[in-house]
C-alpha positions in Angstrom: 3.3 15.0 5.1 6.3 12.7 5.7 7.1 10.8 8.8 9.8 13.3 9.8 8.8 16.5 8.0 6.1 18.6 6.3 6.7 20.0 2.8 4.6 22.5 0.9 5.0 23.7 -2.7 2.8 26.4 -4.3 2.7 26.5 -8.1 0.8 28.7 -10.5 -0.6 27.7 -13.9 0.5 30.2 -16.5 -0.5 29.1 -20.0 0.1 25.5 -19.1 3.5 26.1 -17.5 4.2 25.6 -13.8 5.5 28.7 -12.1 7.0 28.4 -8.6 5.4 30.9 -6.2 6.6 29.6 -2.9 7.6 26.7 -0.8 7.8 25.7 2.8 9.7 22.9 4.7 10.0 22.0 8.3 11.6 19.0 9.9 9.4 17.6 12.7 8.0 14.1 13.3 4.5 13.9 11.8 3.7 10.2 11.5 0.0 10.5 11.0 -0.4 7.0 9.8 1.4 5.0 12.6 0.4 7.5 15.3 -3.3 8.2 14.9 -4.1 10.0 18.1 -6.0 13.3 18.1 -3.0 14.9 19.7 -0.9 14.0 16.6 -3.6 15.4 14.4 -3.7 18.7 16.4 0.1 18.9 16.2 0.0 18.4 12.4 -2.7 21.0 12.0 -0.6 23.5 14.0 2.5 22.7 11.8 0.6 23.2 8.6 -0.9 26.5 9.8 2.5 27.7 10.9 4.4 26.8 7.7 1.5 28.3 5.6 1.8 31.6 7.4 5.6 31.8 7.5 6.0 30.8 3.9 3.4 33.5 2.9 1.4 31.1 0.7 -1.6 32.5 -1.0 -3.7 29.5 -2.3 -6.1 27.7 0.0 -6.5 24.8 -2.5 -4.5 21.7 -1.5 -3.5 18.5 -3.2 -2.1 16.0 -0.6 -0.6 12.5 -0.7 -1.2 9.3 1.1 2.0 7.5 2.0 2.8 4.7 -0.3 3.1 2.2 2.5 -0.5 2.9 3.6 -2.1 2.2 0.2 -2.5 -1.1 -1.5 -1.9 -1.1 -5.3 -1.9 -3.9 -7.8 -2.3 -4.5 -11.5 -4.7 -7.4 -12.2 -5.6 -9.1 -15.5 -9.2 -9.8 -16.3 -11.1 -11.1 -19.4 -12.7 -8.4 -21.6 -16.3 -7.8 -20.3 -18.9 -5.1 -20.0 -18.7 -2.4 -17.4 -21.2 -3.9 -14.9 -19.5 -7.3 -14.9 -16.1 -5.7 -14.7 -16.9 -3.7 -11.6 -18.0 -7.0 -9.9 -14.9 -8.8 -11.1 -12.7 -6.1 -9.7 -14.4 -6.2 -6.3 -13.9 -10.0 -6.3 -10.2 -9.8 -7.2 -9.6 -7.0 -4.6 -10.4 -9.5 -1.9 -7.5 -11.7 -2.9 -4.7 -9.1 -2.3 -6.1 -6.6 0.2 -5.5 -7.9 3.7 -8.3 -5.8 5.2 -12.1 -6.2 4.8 -13.3 -4.3 1.7 -15.9 -2.4 3.8 -13.0 -0.7 5.6 -11.4 0.4 2.3 -11.9 3.0 -0.4 -11.3 1.5 -3.8 -10.4 3.0 -7.2 -9.7 1.1 -10.4 -8.7 2.1 -13.9 -8.0 0.1 -17.0 -4.4 0.4 -18.1 -4.3 1.4 -21.8 -2.1 -0.5 -24.2 -0.6 2.7 -25.6 -2.0 6.1 -24.7 -1.2 6.9 -21.1 -3.9 7.8 -18.5 -3.4 9.3 -15.1 -5.0 6.9 -12.6 -5.9 8.5 -9.3 -6.9 7.6 -5.7 -9.1 10.7 -5.1 -9.9 13.5 -7.5 -12.7 16.1 -7.9 -13.9 19.6 -8.0 -17.3 20.0 -6.4 -16.8 18.3 -3.1 -19.9 18.8 -0.9 -22.3 19.4 -3.8 -24.4 16.5 -5.3 -24.2 18.1 -8.7 -23.5 15.7 -11.6 -20.1 15.3 -13.2 -20.9 17.8 -15.9 -20.5 20.6 -13.3 -16.9 19.9 -12.6 -16.1 23.6 -12.9 -18.5 24.6 -10.1 -17.0 26.4 -7.1 -15.3 24.2 -4.6 -17.0 24.0 -1.2 -15.1 21.2 0.6 -16.5 18.1 2.3 -19.4 18.5 4.6 -19.1 18.0 8.4 -21.1 14.7 8.1 -19.2 13.4 5.1 -17.3 10.1 5.5 -14.1 9.2 3.9 -15.9 6.8 1.6 -18.5 9.3 0.3 -15.8 11.9 0.0 -13.7 9.4 -2.0 -16.6 8.4 -4.2 -17.5 12.0 -5.0 -14.0 12.6 -6.2 -14.1 9.5 -8.4 -17.5 10.4 -9.9 -16.2 13.8 -10.9 -12.8 12.7 -12.2 -11.8 14.0 -15.6 -9.9 10.7 -16.1 -12.5 8.1 -17.0 -11.7 4.4 -17.3 -11.9 2.8 -20.7 -14.8 0.7 -19.5 -16.9 3.7 -18.4 -16.1 5.4 -21.7 -17.3 2.3 -23.6 -14.0 1.5 -25.2 -13.8 -2.1 -26.5 -10.5 -3.6 -25.7 -9.2 -6.9 -27.2 -8.0 -9.9 -25.2 -7.5 -9.5 -21.5 -7.8 -6.2 -19.6 -5.1 -4.9 -17.4 -6.7 -3.1 -14.4 -4.8 -0.9 -11.9 -6.5 -1.4 -8.6 -5.8 1.0 -5.7 -7.2 0.8 -2.1 -6.8 3.1 0.9 -8.2 2.6 4.4 -11.3 4.7 5.0 -9.9 5.8 8.4 -6.8 7.4 6.9 -8.8 9.2 4.2 -11.2 10.6 6.9 -8.1 11.6 9.0 -6.8 13.7 6.1 -10.1 15.3 5.6 -10.2 16.3 9.3 -6.7 17.7 9.3 -7.1 20.0 6.3 -10.6 21.1 7.4 -9.1 22.1 10.8 -6.2 23.8 9.0 -8.8 25.9 7.1 -7.5 24.6 3.8 -9.5 23.2 0.9 -8.6 19.6 0.1 -9.3 19.2 -3.6 -7.4 16.0 -4.4 -5.8 13.1 -2.5 -3.6 10.6 -4.2 -0.5 8.4 -3.5 3.1 9.5 -3.4 3.9 7.2 -6.2 1.8 9.1 -8.7 3.1 12.4 -7.5 6.7 11.3 -7.9 6.0 9.9 -11.4 4.5 13.2 -12.4 7.4 15.3 -11.0 10.4 13.1 -12.0 9.5 10.9 -15.0 7.5 13.5 -17.0 6.2 12.1 -20.2 8.8 9.3 -20.6 6.8 6.1 -21.4 9.7 3.7 -20.9 9.9 1.5 -17.8 11.4 3.6 -15.0 12.1 2.8 -11.3 11.8 5.6 -8.8 13.3 5.1 -5.3 12.3 7.5 -2.6 14.5 7.0 0.5 12.9 8.9 3.4 13.7 9.0 7.0 12.2 5.8 8.2 11.1 4.0 5.0 12.0 3.6 1.3 9.4 3.5 -1.4 10.1 1.7 -4.7 7.9 2.1 -7.7 8.1 1.1 -11.3 6.2 3.1 -13.9 5.4 2.3 -17.5 3.5 4.6 -19.9 3.4 7.2 -17.0 1.6 4.8 -14.7 3.1 3.4 -11.5 2.2 -0.3 -12.0 4.3 -1.8 -9.2 4.9 -0.2 -5.8 6.7 -1.6 -2.7 7.7 -0.2 0.6 10.3 -1.2 3.2 10.8 0.1 6.7 14.5 1.1 6.1 15.6 4.7 5.5 18.0 7.4 6.3 17.5 7.0 10.1 18.5 3.3 9.8 21.9 4.3 8.3 22.4 7.0 11.1 21.7 4.4 13.8 24.1 1.9 12.2 26.9 4.6 12.2 26.1 5.5 15.9 26.5 1.9 16.9 29.6 1.3 14.8 31.5 4.4 15.8 30.0 4.9 19.2 29.0 8.5 18.6 25.9 10.5 19.2 23.1 11.0 16.6 24.4 14.5 15.5 27.9 13.2 14.8 26.5 10.1 13.1 24.3 12.2 10.9 27.2 14.4 9.9 29.4 11.4 9.1 26.6 10.0 6.9 26.3 13.3 5.0 30.0 13.8 4.6 31.2 10.3 3.8 28.2 8.3 2.6 29.4 5.6 0.2 32.9 7.1 -0.4 35.6 4.4 -0.2 37.9 4.6 2.7 39.2 1.1 2.9 37.8 -2.3 4.1 36.0 -2.3 7.4 35.5 1.5 7.4 32.4 3.6 7.6 31.1 2.8 4.0 30.9 -0.9 4.9 28.6 0.1 7.8 26.5 2.2 5.5 26.3 -0.5 2.8 25.2 -3.0 5.4 22.5 -0.7 6.7 21.1 -0.1 3.2 21.4 -3.7 2.0 17.6 -4.4 2.7 16.8 -1.6 0.3 19.1 -3.1 -2.3 17.5 -6.5 -1.9 14.0 -5.0 -2.3 15.1 -3.2 -5.5 16.4 -6.4 -7.0 13.2 -8.2 -6.0 11.0 -5.5 -7.5 12.9 -5.7 -10.8 12.5 -9.5 -10.9 8.8 -9.2 -10.2 8.3 -6.6 -12.9 10.3 -8.5 -15.6 8.5 -11.7 -14.7 5.1 -10.0 -15.1 6.1 -8.2 -18.2 7.9 -10.7 -20.4 7.9 -8.3 -23.4 10.2 -6.0 -21.4 13.8 -7.1 -20.9 15.1 -4.2 -18.8 14.2 -1.1 -16.8 15.6 2.0 -18.6 16.9 3.8 -15.5 16.5 4.4 -11.8 15.6 7.8 -10.4 16.6 8.6 -6.8 14.7 11.0 -4.6 14.1 11.6 -0.9 16.3 13.0 1.9 19.0 10.4 1.4 19.3 10.7 -2.3 22.3 13.0 -2.0 24.5 10.7 0.1 28.0 10.9 -1.4 28.7 8.3 -4.1 25.3 6.6 -3.7 24.5 7.1 -7.4 27.8 5.4 -8.5 27.4 2.7 -5.9 23.9 1.7 -7.1 24.9 2.1 -10.8 27.8 -0.4 -10.5 26.0 -2.8 -8.2 22.8 -3.0 -10.4 24.5 -2.4 -13.7 21.9 0.3 -14.5 21.7 4.0 -15.2 21.0 5.8 -11.9 20.3 9.5 -11.6 19.1 11.9 -8.9 15.7 13.2 -9.9 15.1 16.9 -10.5 11.5 17.9 -9.7 12.2 21.4 -10.9 12.9 20.3 -14.4 9.5 21.5 -15.7 9.0 24.3 -13.2 9.8 27.9 -13.9 11.7 29.6 -11.0 14.1 32.5 -10.4 17.7 31.5 -11.2 19.0 32.9 -8.0 17.1 30.1 -6.2 18.7 27.3 -8.1 21.4 26.4 -5.5 18.9 26.0 -2.6 16.2 24.4 -4.8 18.7 21.9 -6.1 19.6 20.9 -2.6 16.0 20.7 -1.5 14.7 19.0 -4.7 14.8 15.4 -3.5 12.9 16.3 -0.3 10.3 18.4 -2.1 9.7 16.0 -5.1 6.4 14.6 -3.8 5.1 18.1 -3.0 6.1 19.4 -6.5 4.3 16.5 -8.2 1.2 17.1 -6.1 1.0 20.8 -7.1 1.6 19.9 -10.7 -1.5 17.7 -10.8 -3.7 20.7 -11.2 -1.5 22.0 -14.1 
């Protein structure tokens, strides 16, 4: 659920391969994070029901994503210690970087392995309302109970996760431990639970967009990769290493900011400005022309990219560069954006293809290629169960 659209992708697991069954996409404001009214919740439920019906989807099991800007994530370094002490240390460290009281947050932490990648999560589970132990992961899903809070729902997912931290598995690690800490406001988790319950769908997993994008676009590449998701009202930047997003940042600048800048510069309405943006983008037409307006509008994103790279390299002295940048989101296809970023940052820049590891009919390739950047998060979410 983006701020300006809802995207749904349905995949089937066939011998470990992801098969595209169907997809749905509708452009309509759905800012469930910034607008938390019941009216907005009801509107989103209606949109989900409508797109589900019109897209002729079959599965009721849903994996959804919390927006990156609503989740706090950080990699912290702690001395090697036993599980009990480590849990207390993580709680203490969490207070240092989470700007909200911990009692208002749901927390998850995983030890970042030195070599073998893990797949850290925000929320994950199988048996939701049952109090059965973790050994019954394969039990039928029943969904959260009516009285269940976001915290208890979250904890049930964690307790039944198939991805266990090294500490809980009793793995002895040398030197300091790198711990990936993720926190989401309870109210937002509870809001998602209400929405999917009202939509008569079964919410089986809830995670962040950064993990979904890494899964869909980076695959099994262990090298440092930056993924830039330029949406309508915000841009999310994440750097992953060993298949784990270890640095994520968000900025309230997106495609709508570029459109507004063009409207002001050329004194045209929003439809004309949007068309100019899609047709010209970063194509050179001489000094003082439209591309200068576009470049000025996107400069905050450029600054955030450079700052994120500096932070990553400073925190990881063993690395001397990021291998490549993958673009996604609705503005990824702006003309000449790839070349502009590649020259400006002196790095390899590509548009991500979320369908690269998905099997689909060849006749759908043109439309799927066009929709790919918009559906990348949804593809990554559906791939989680495969």
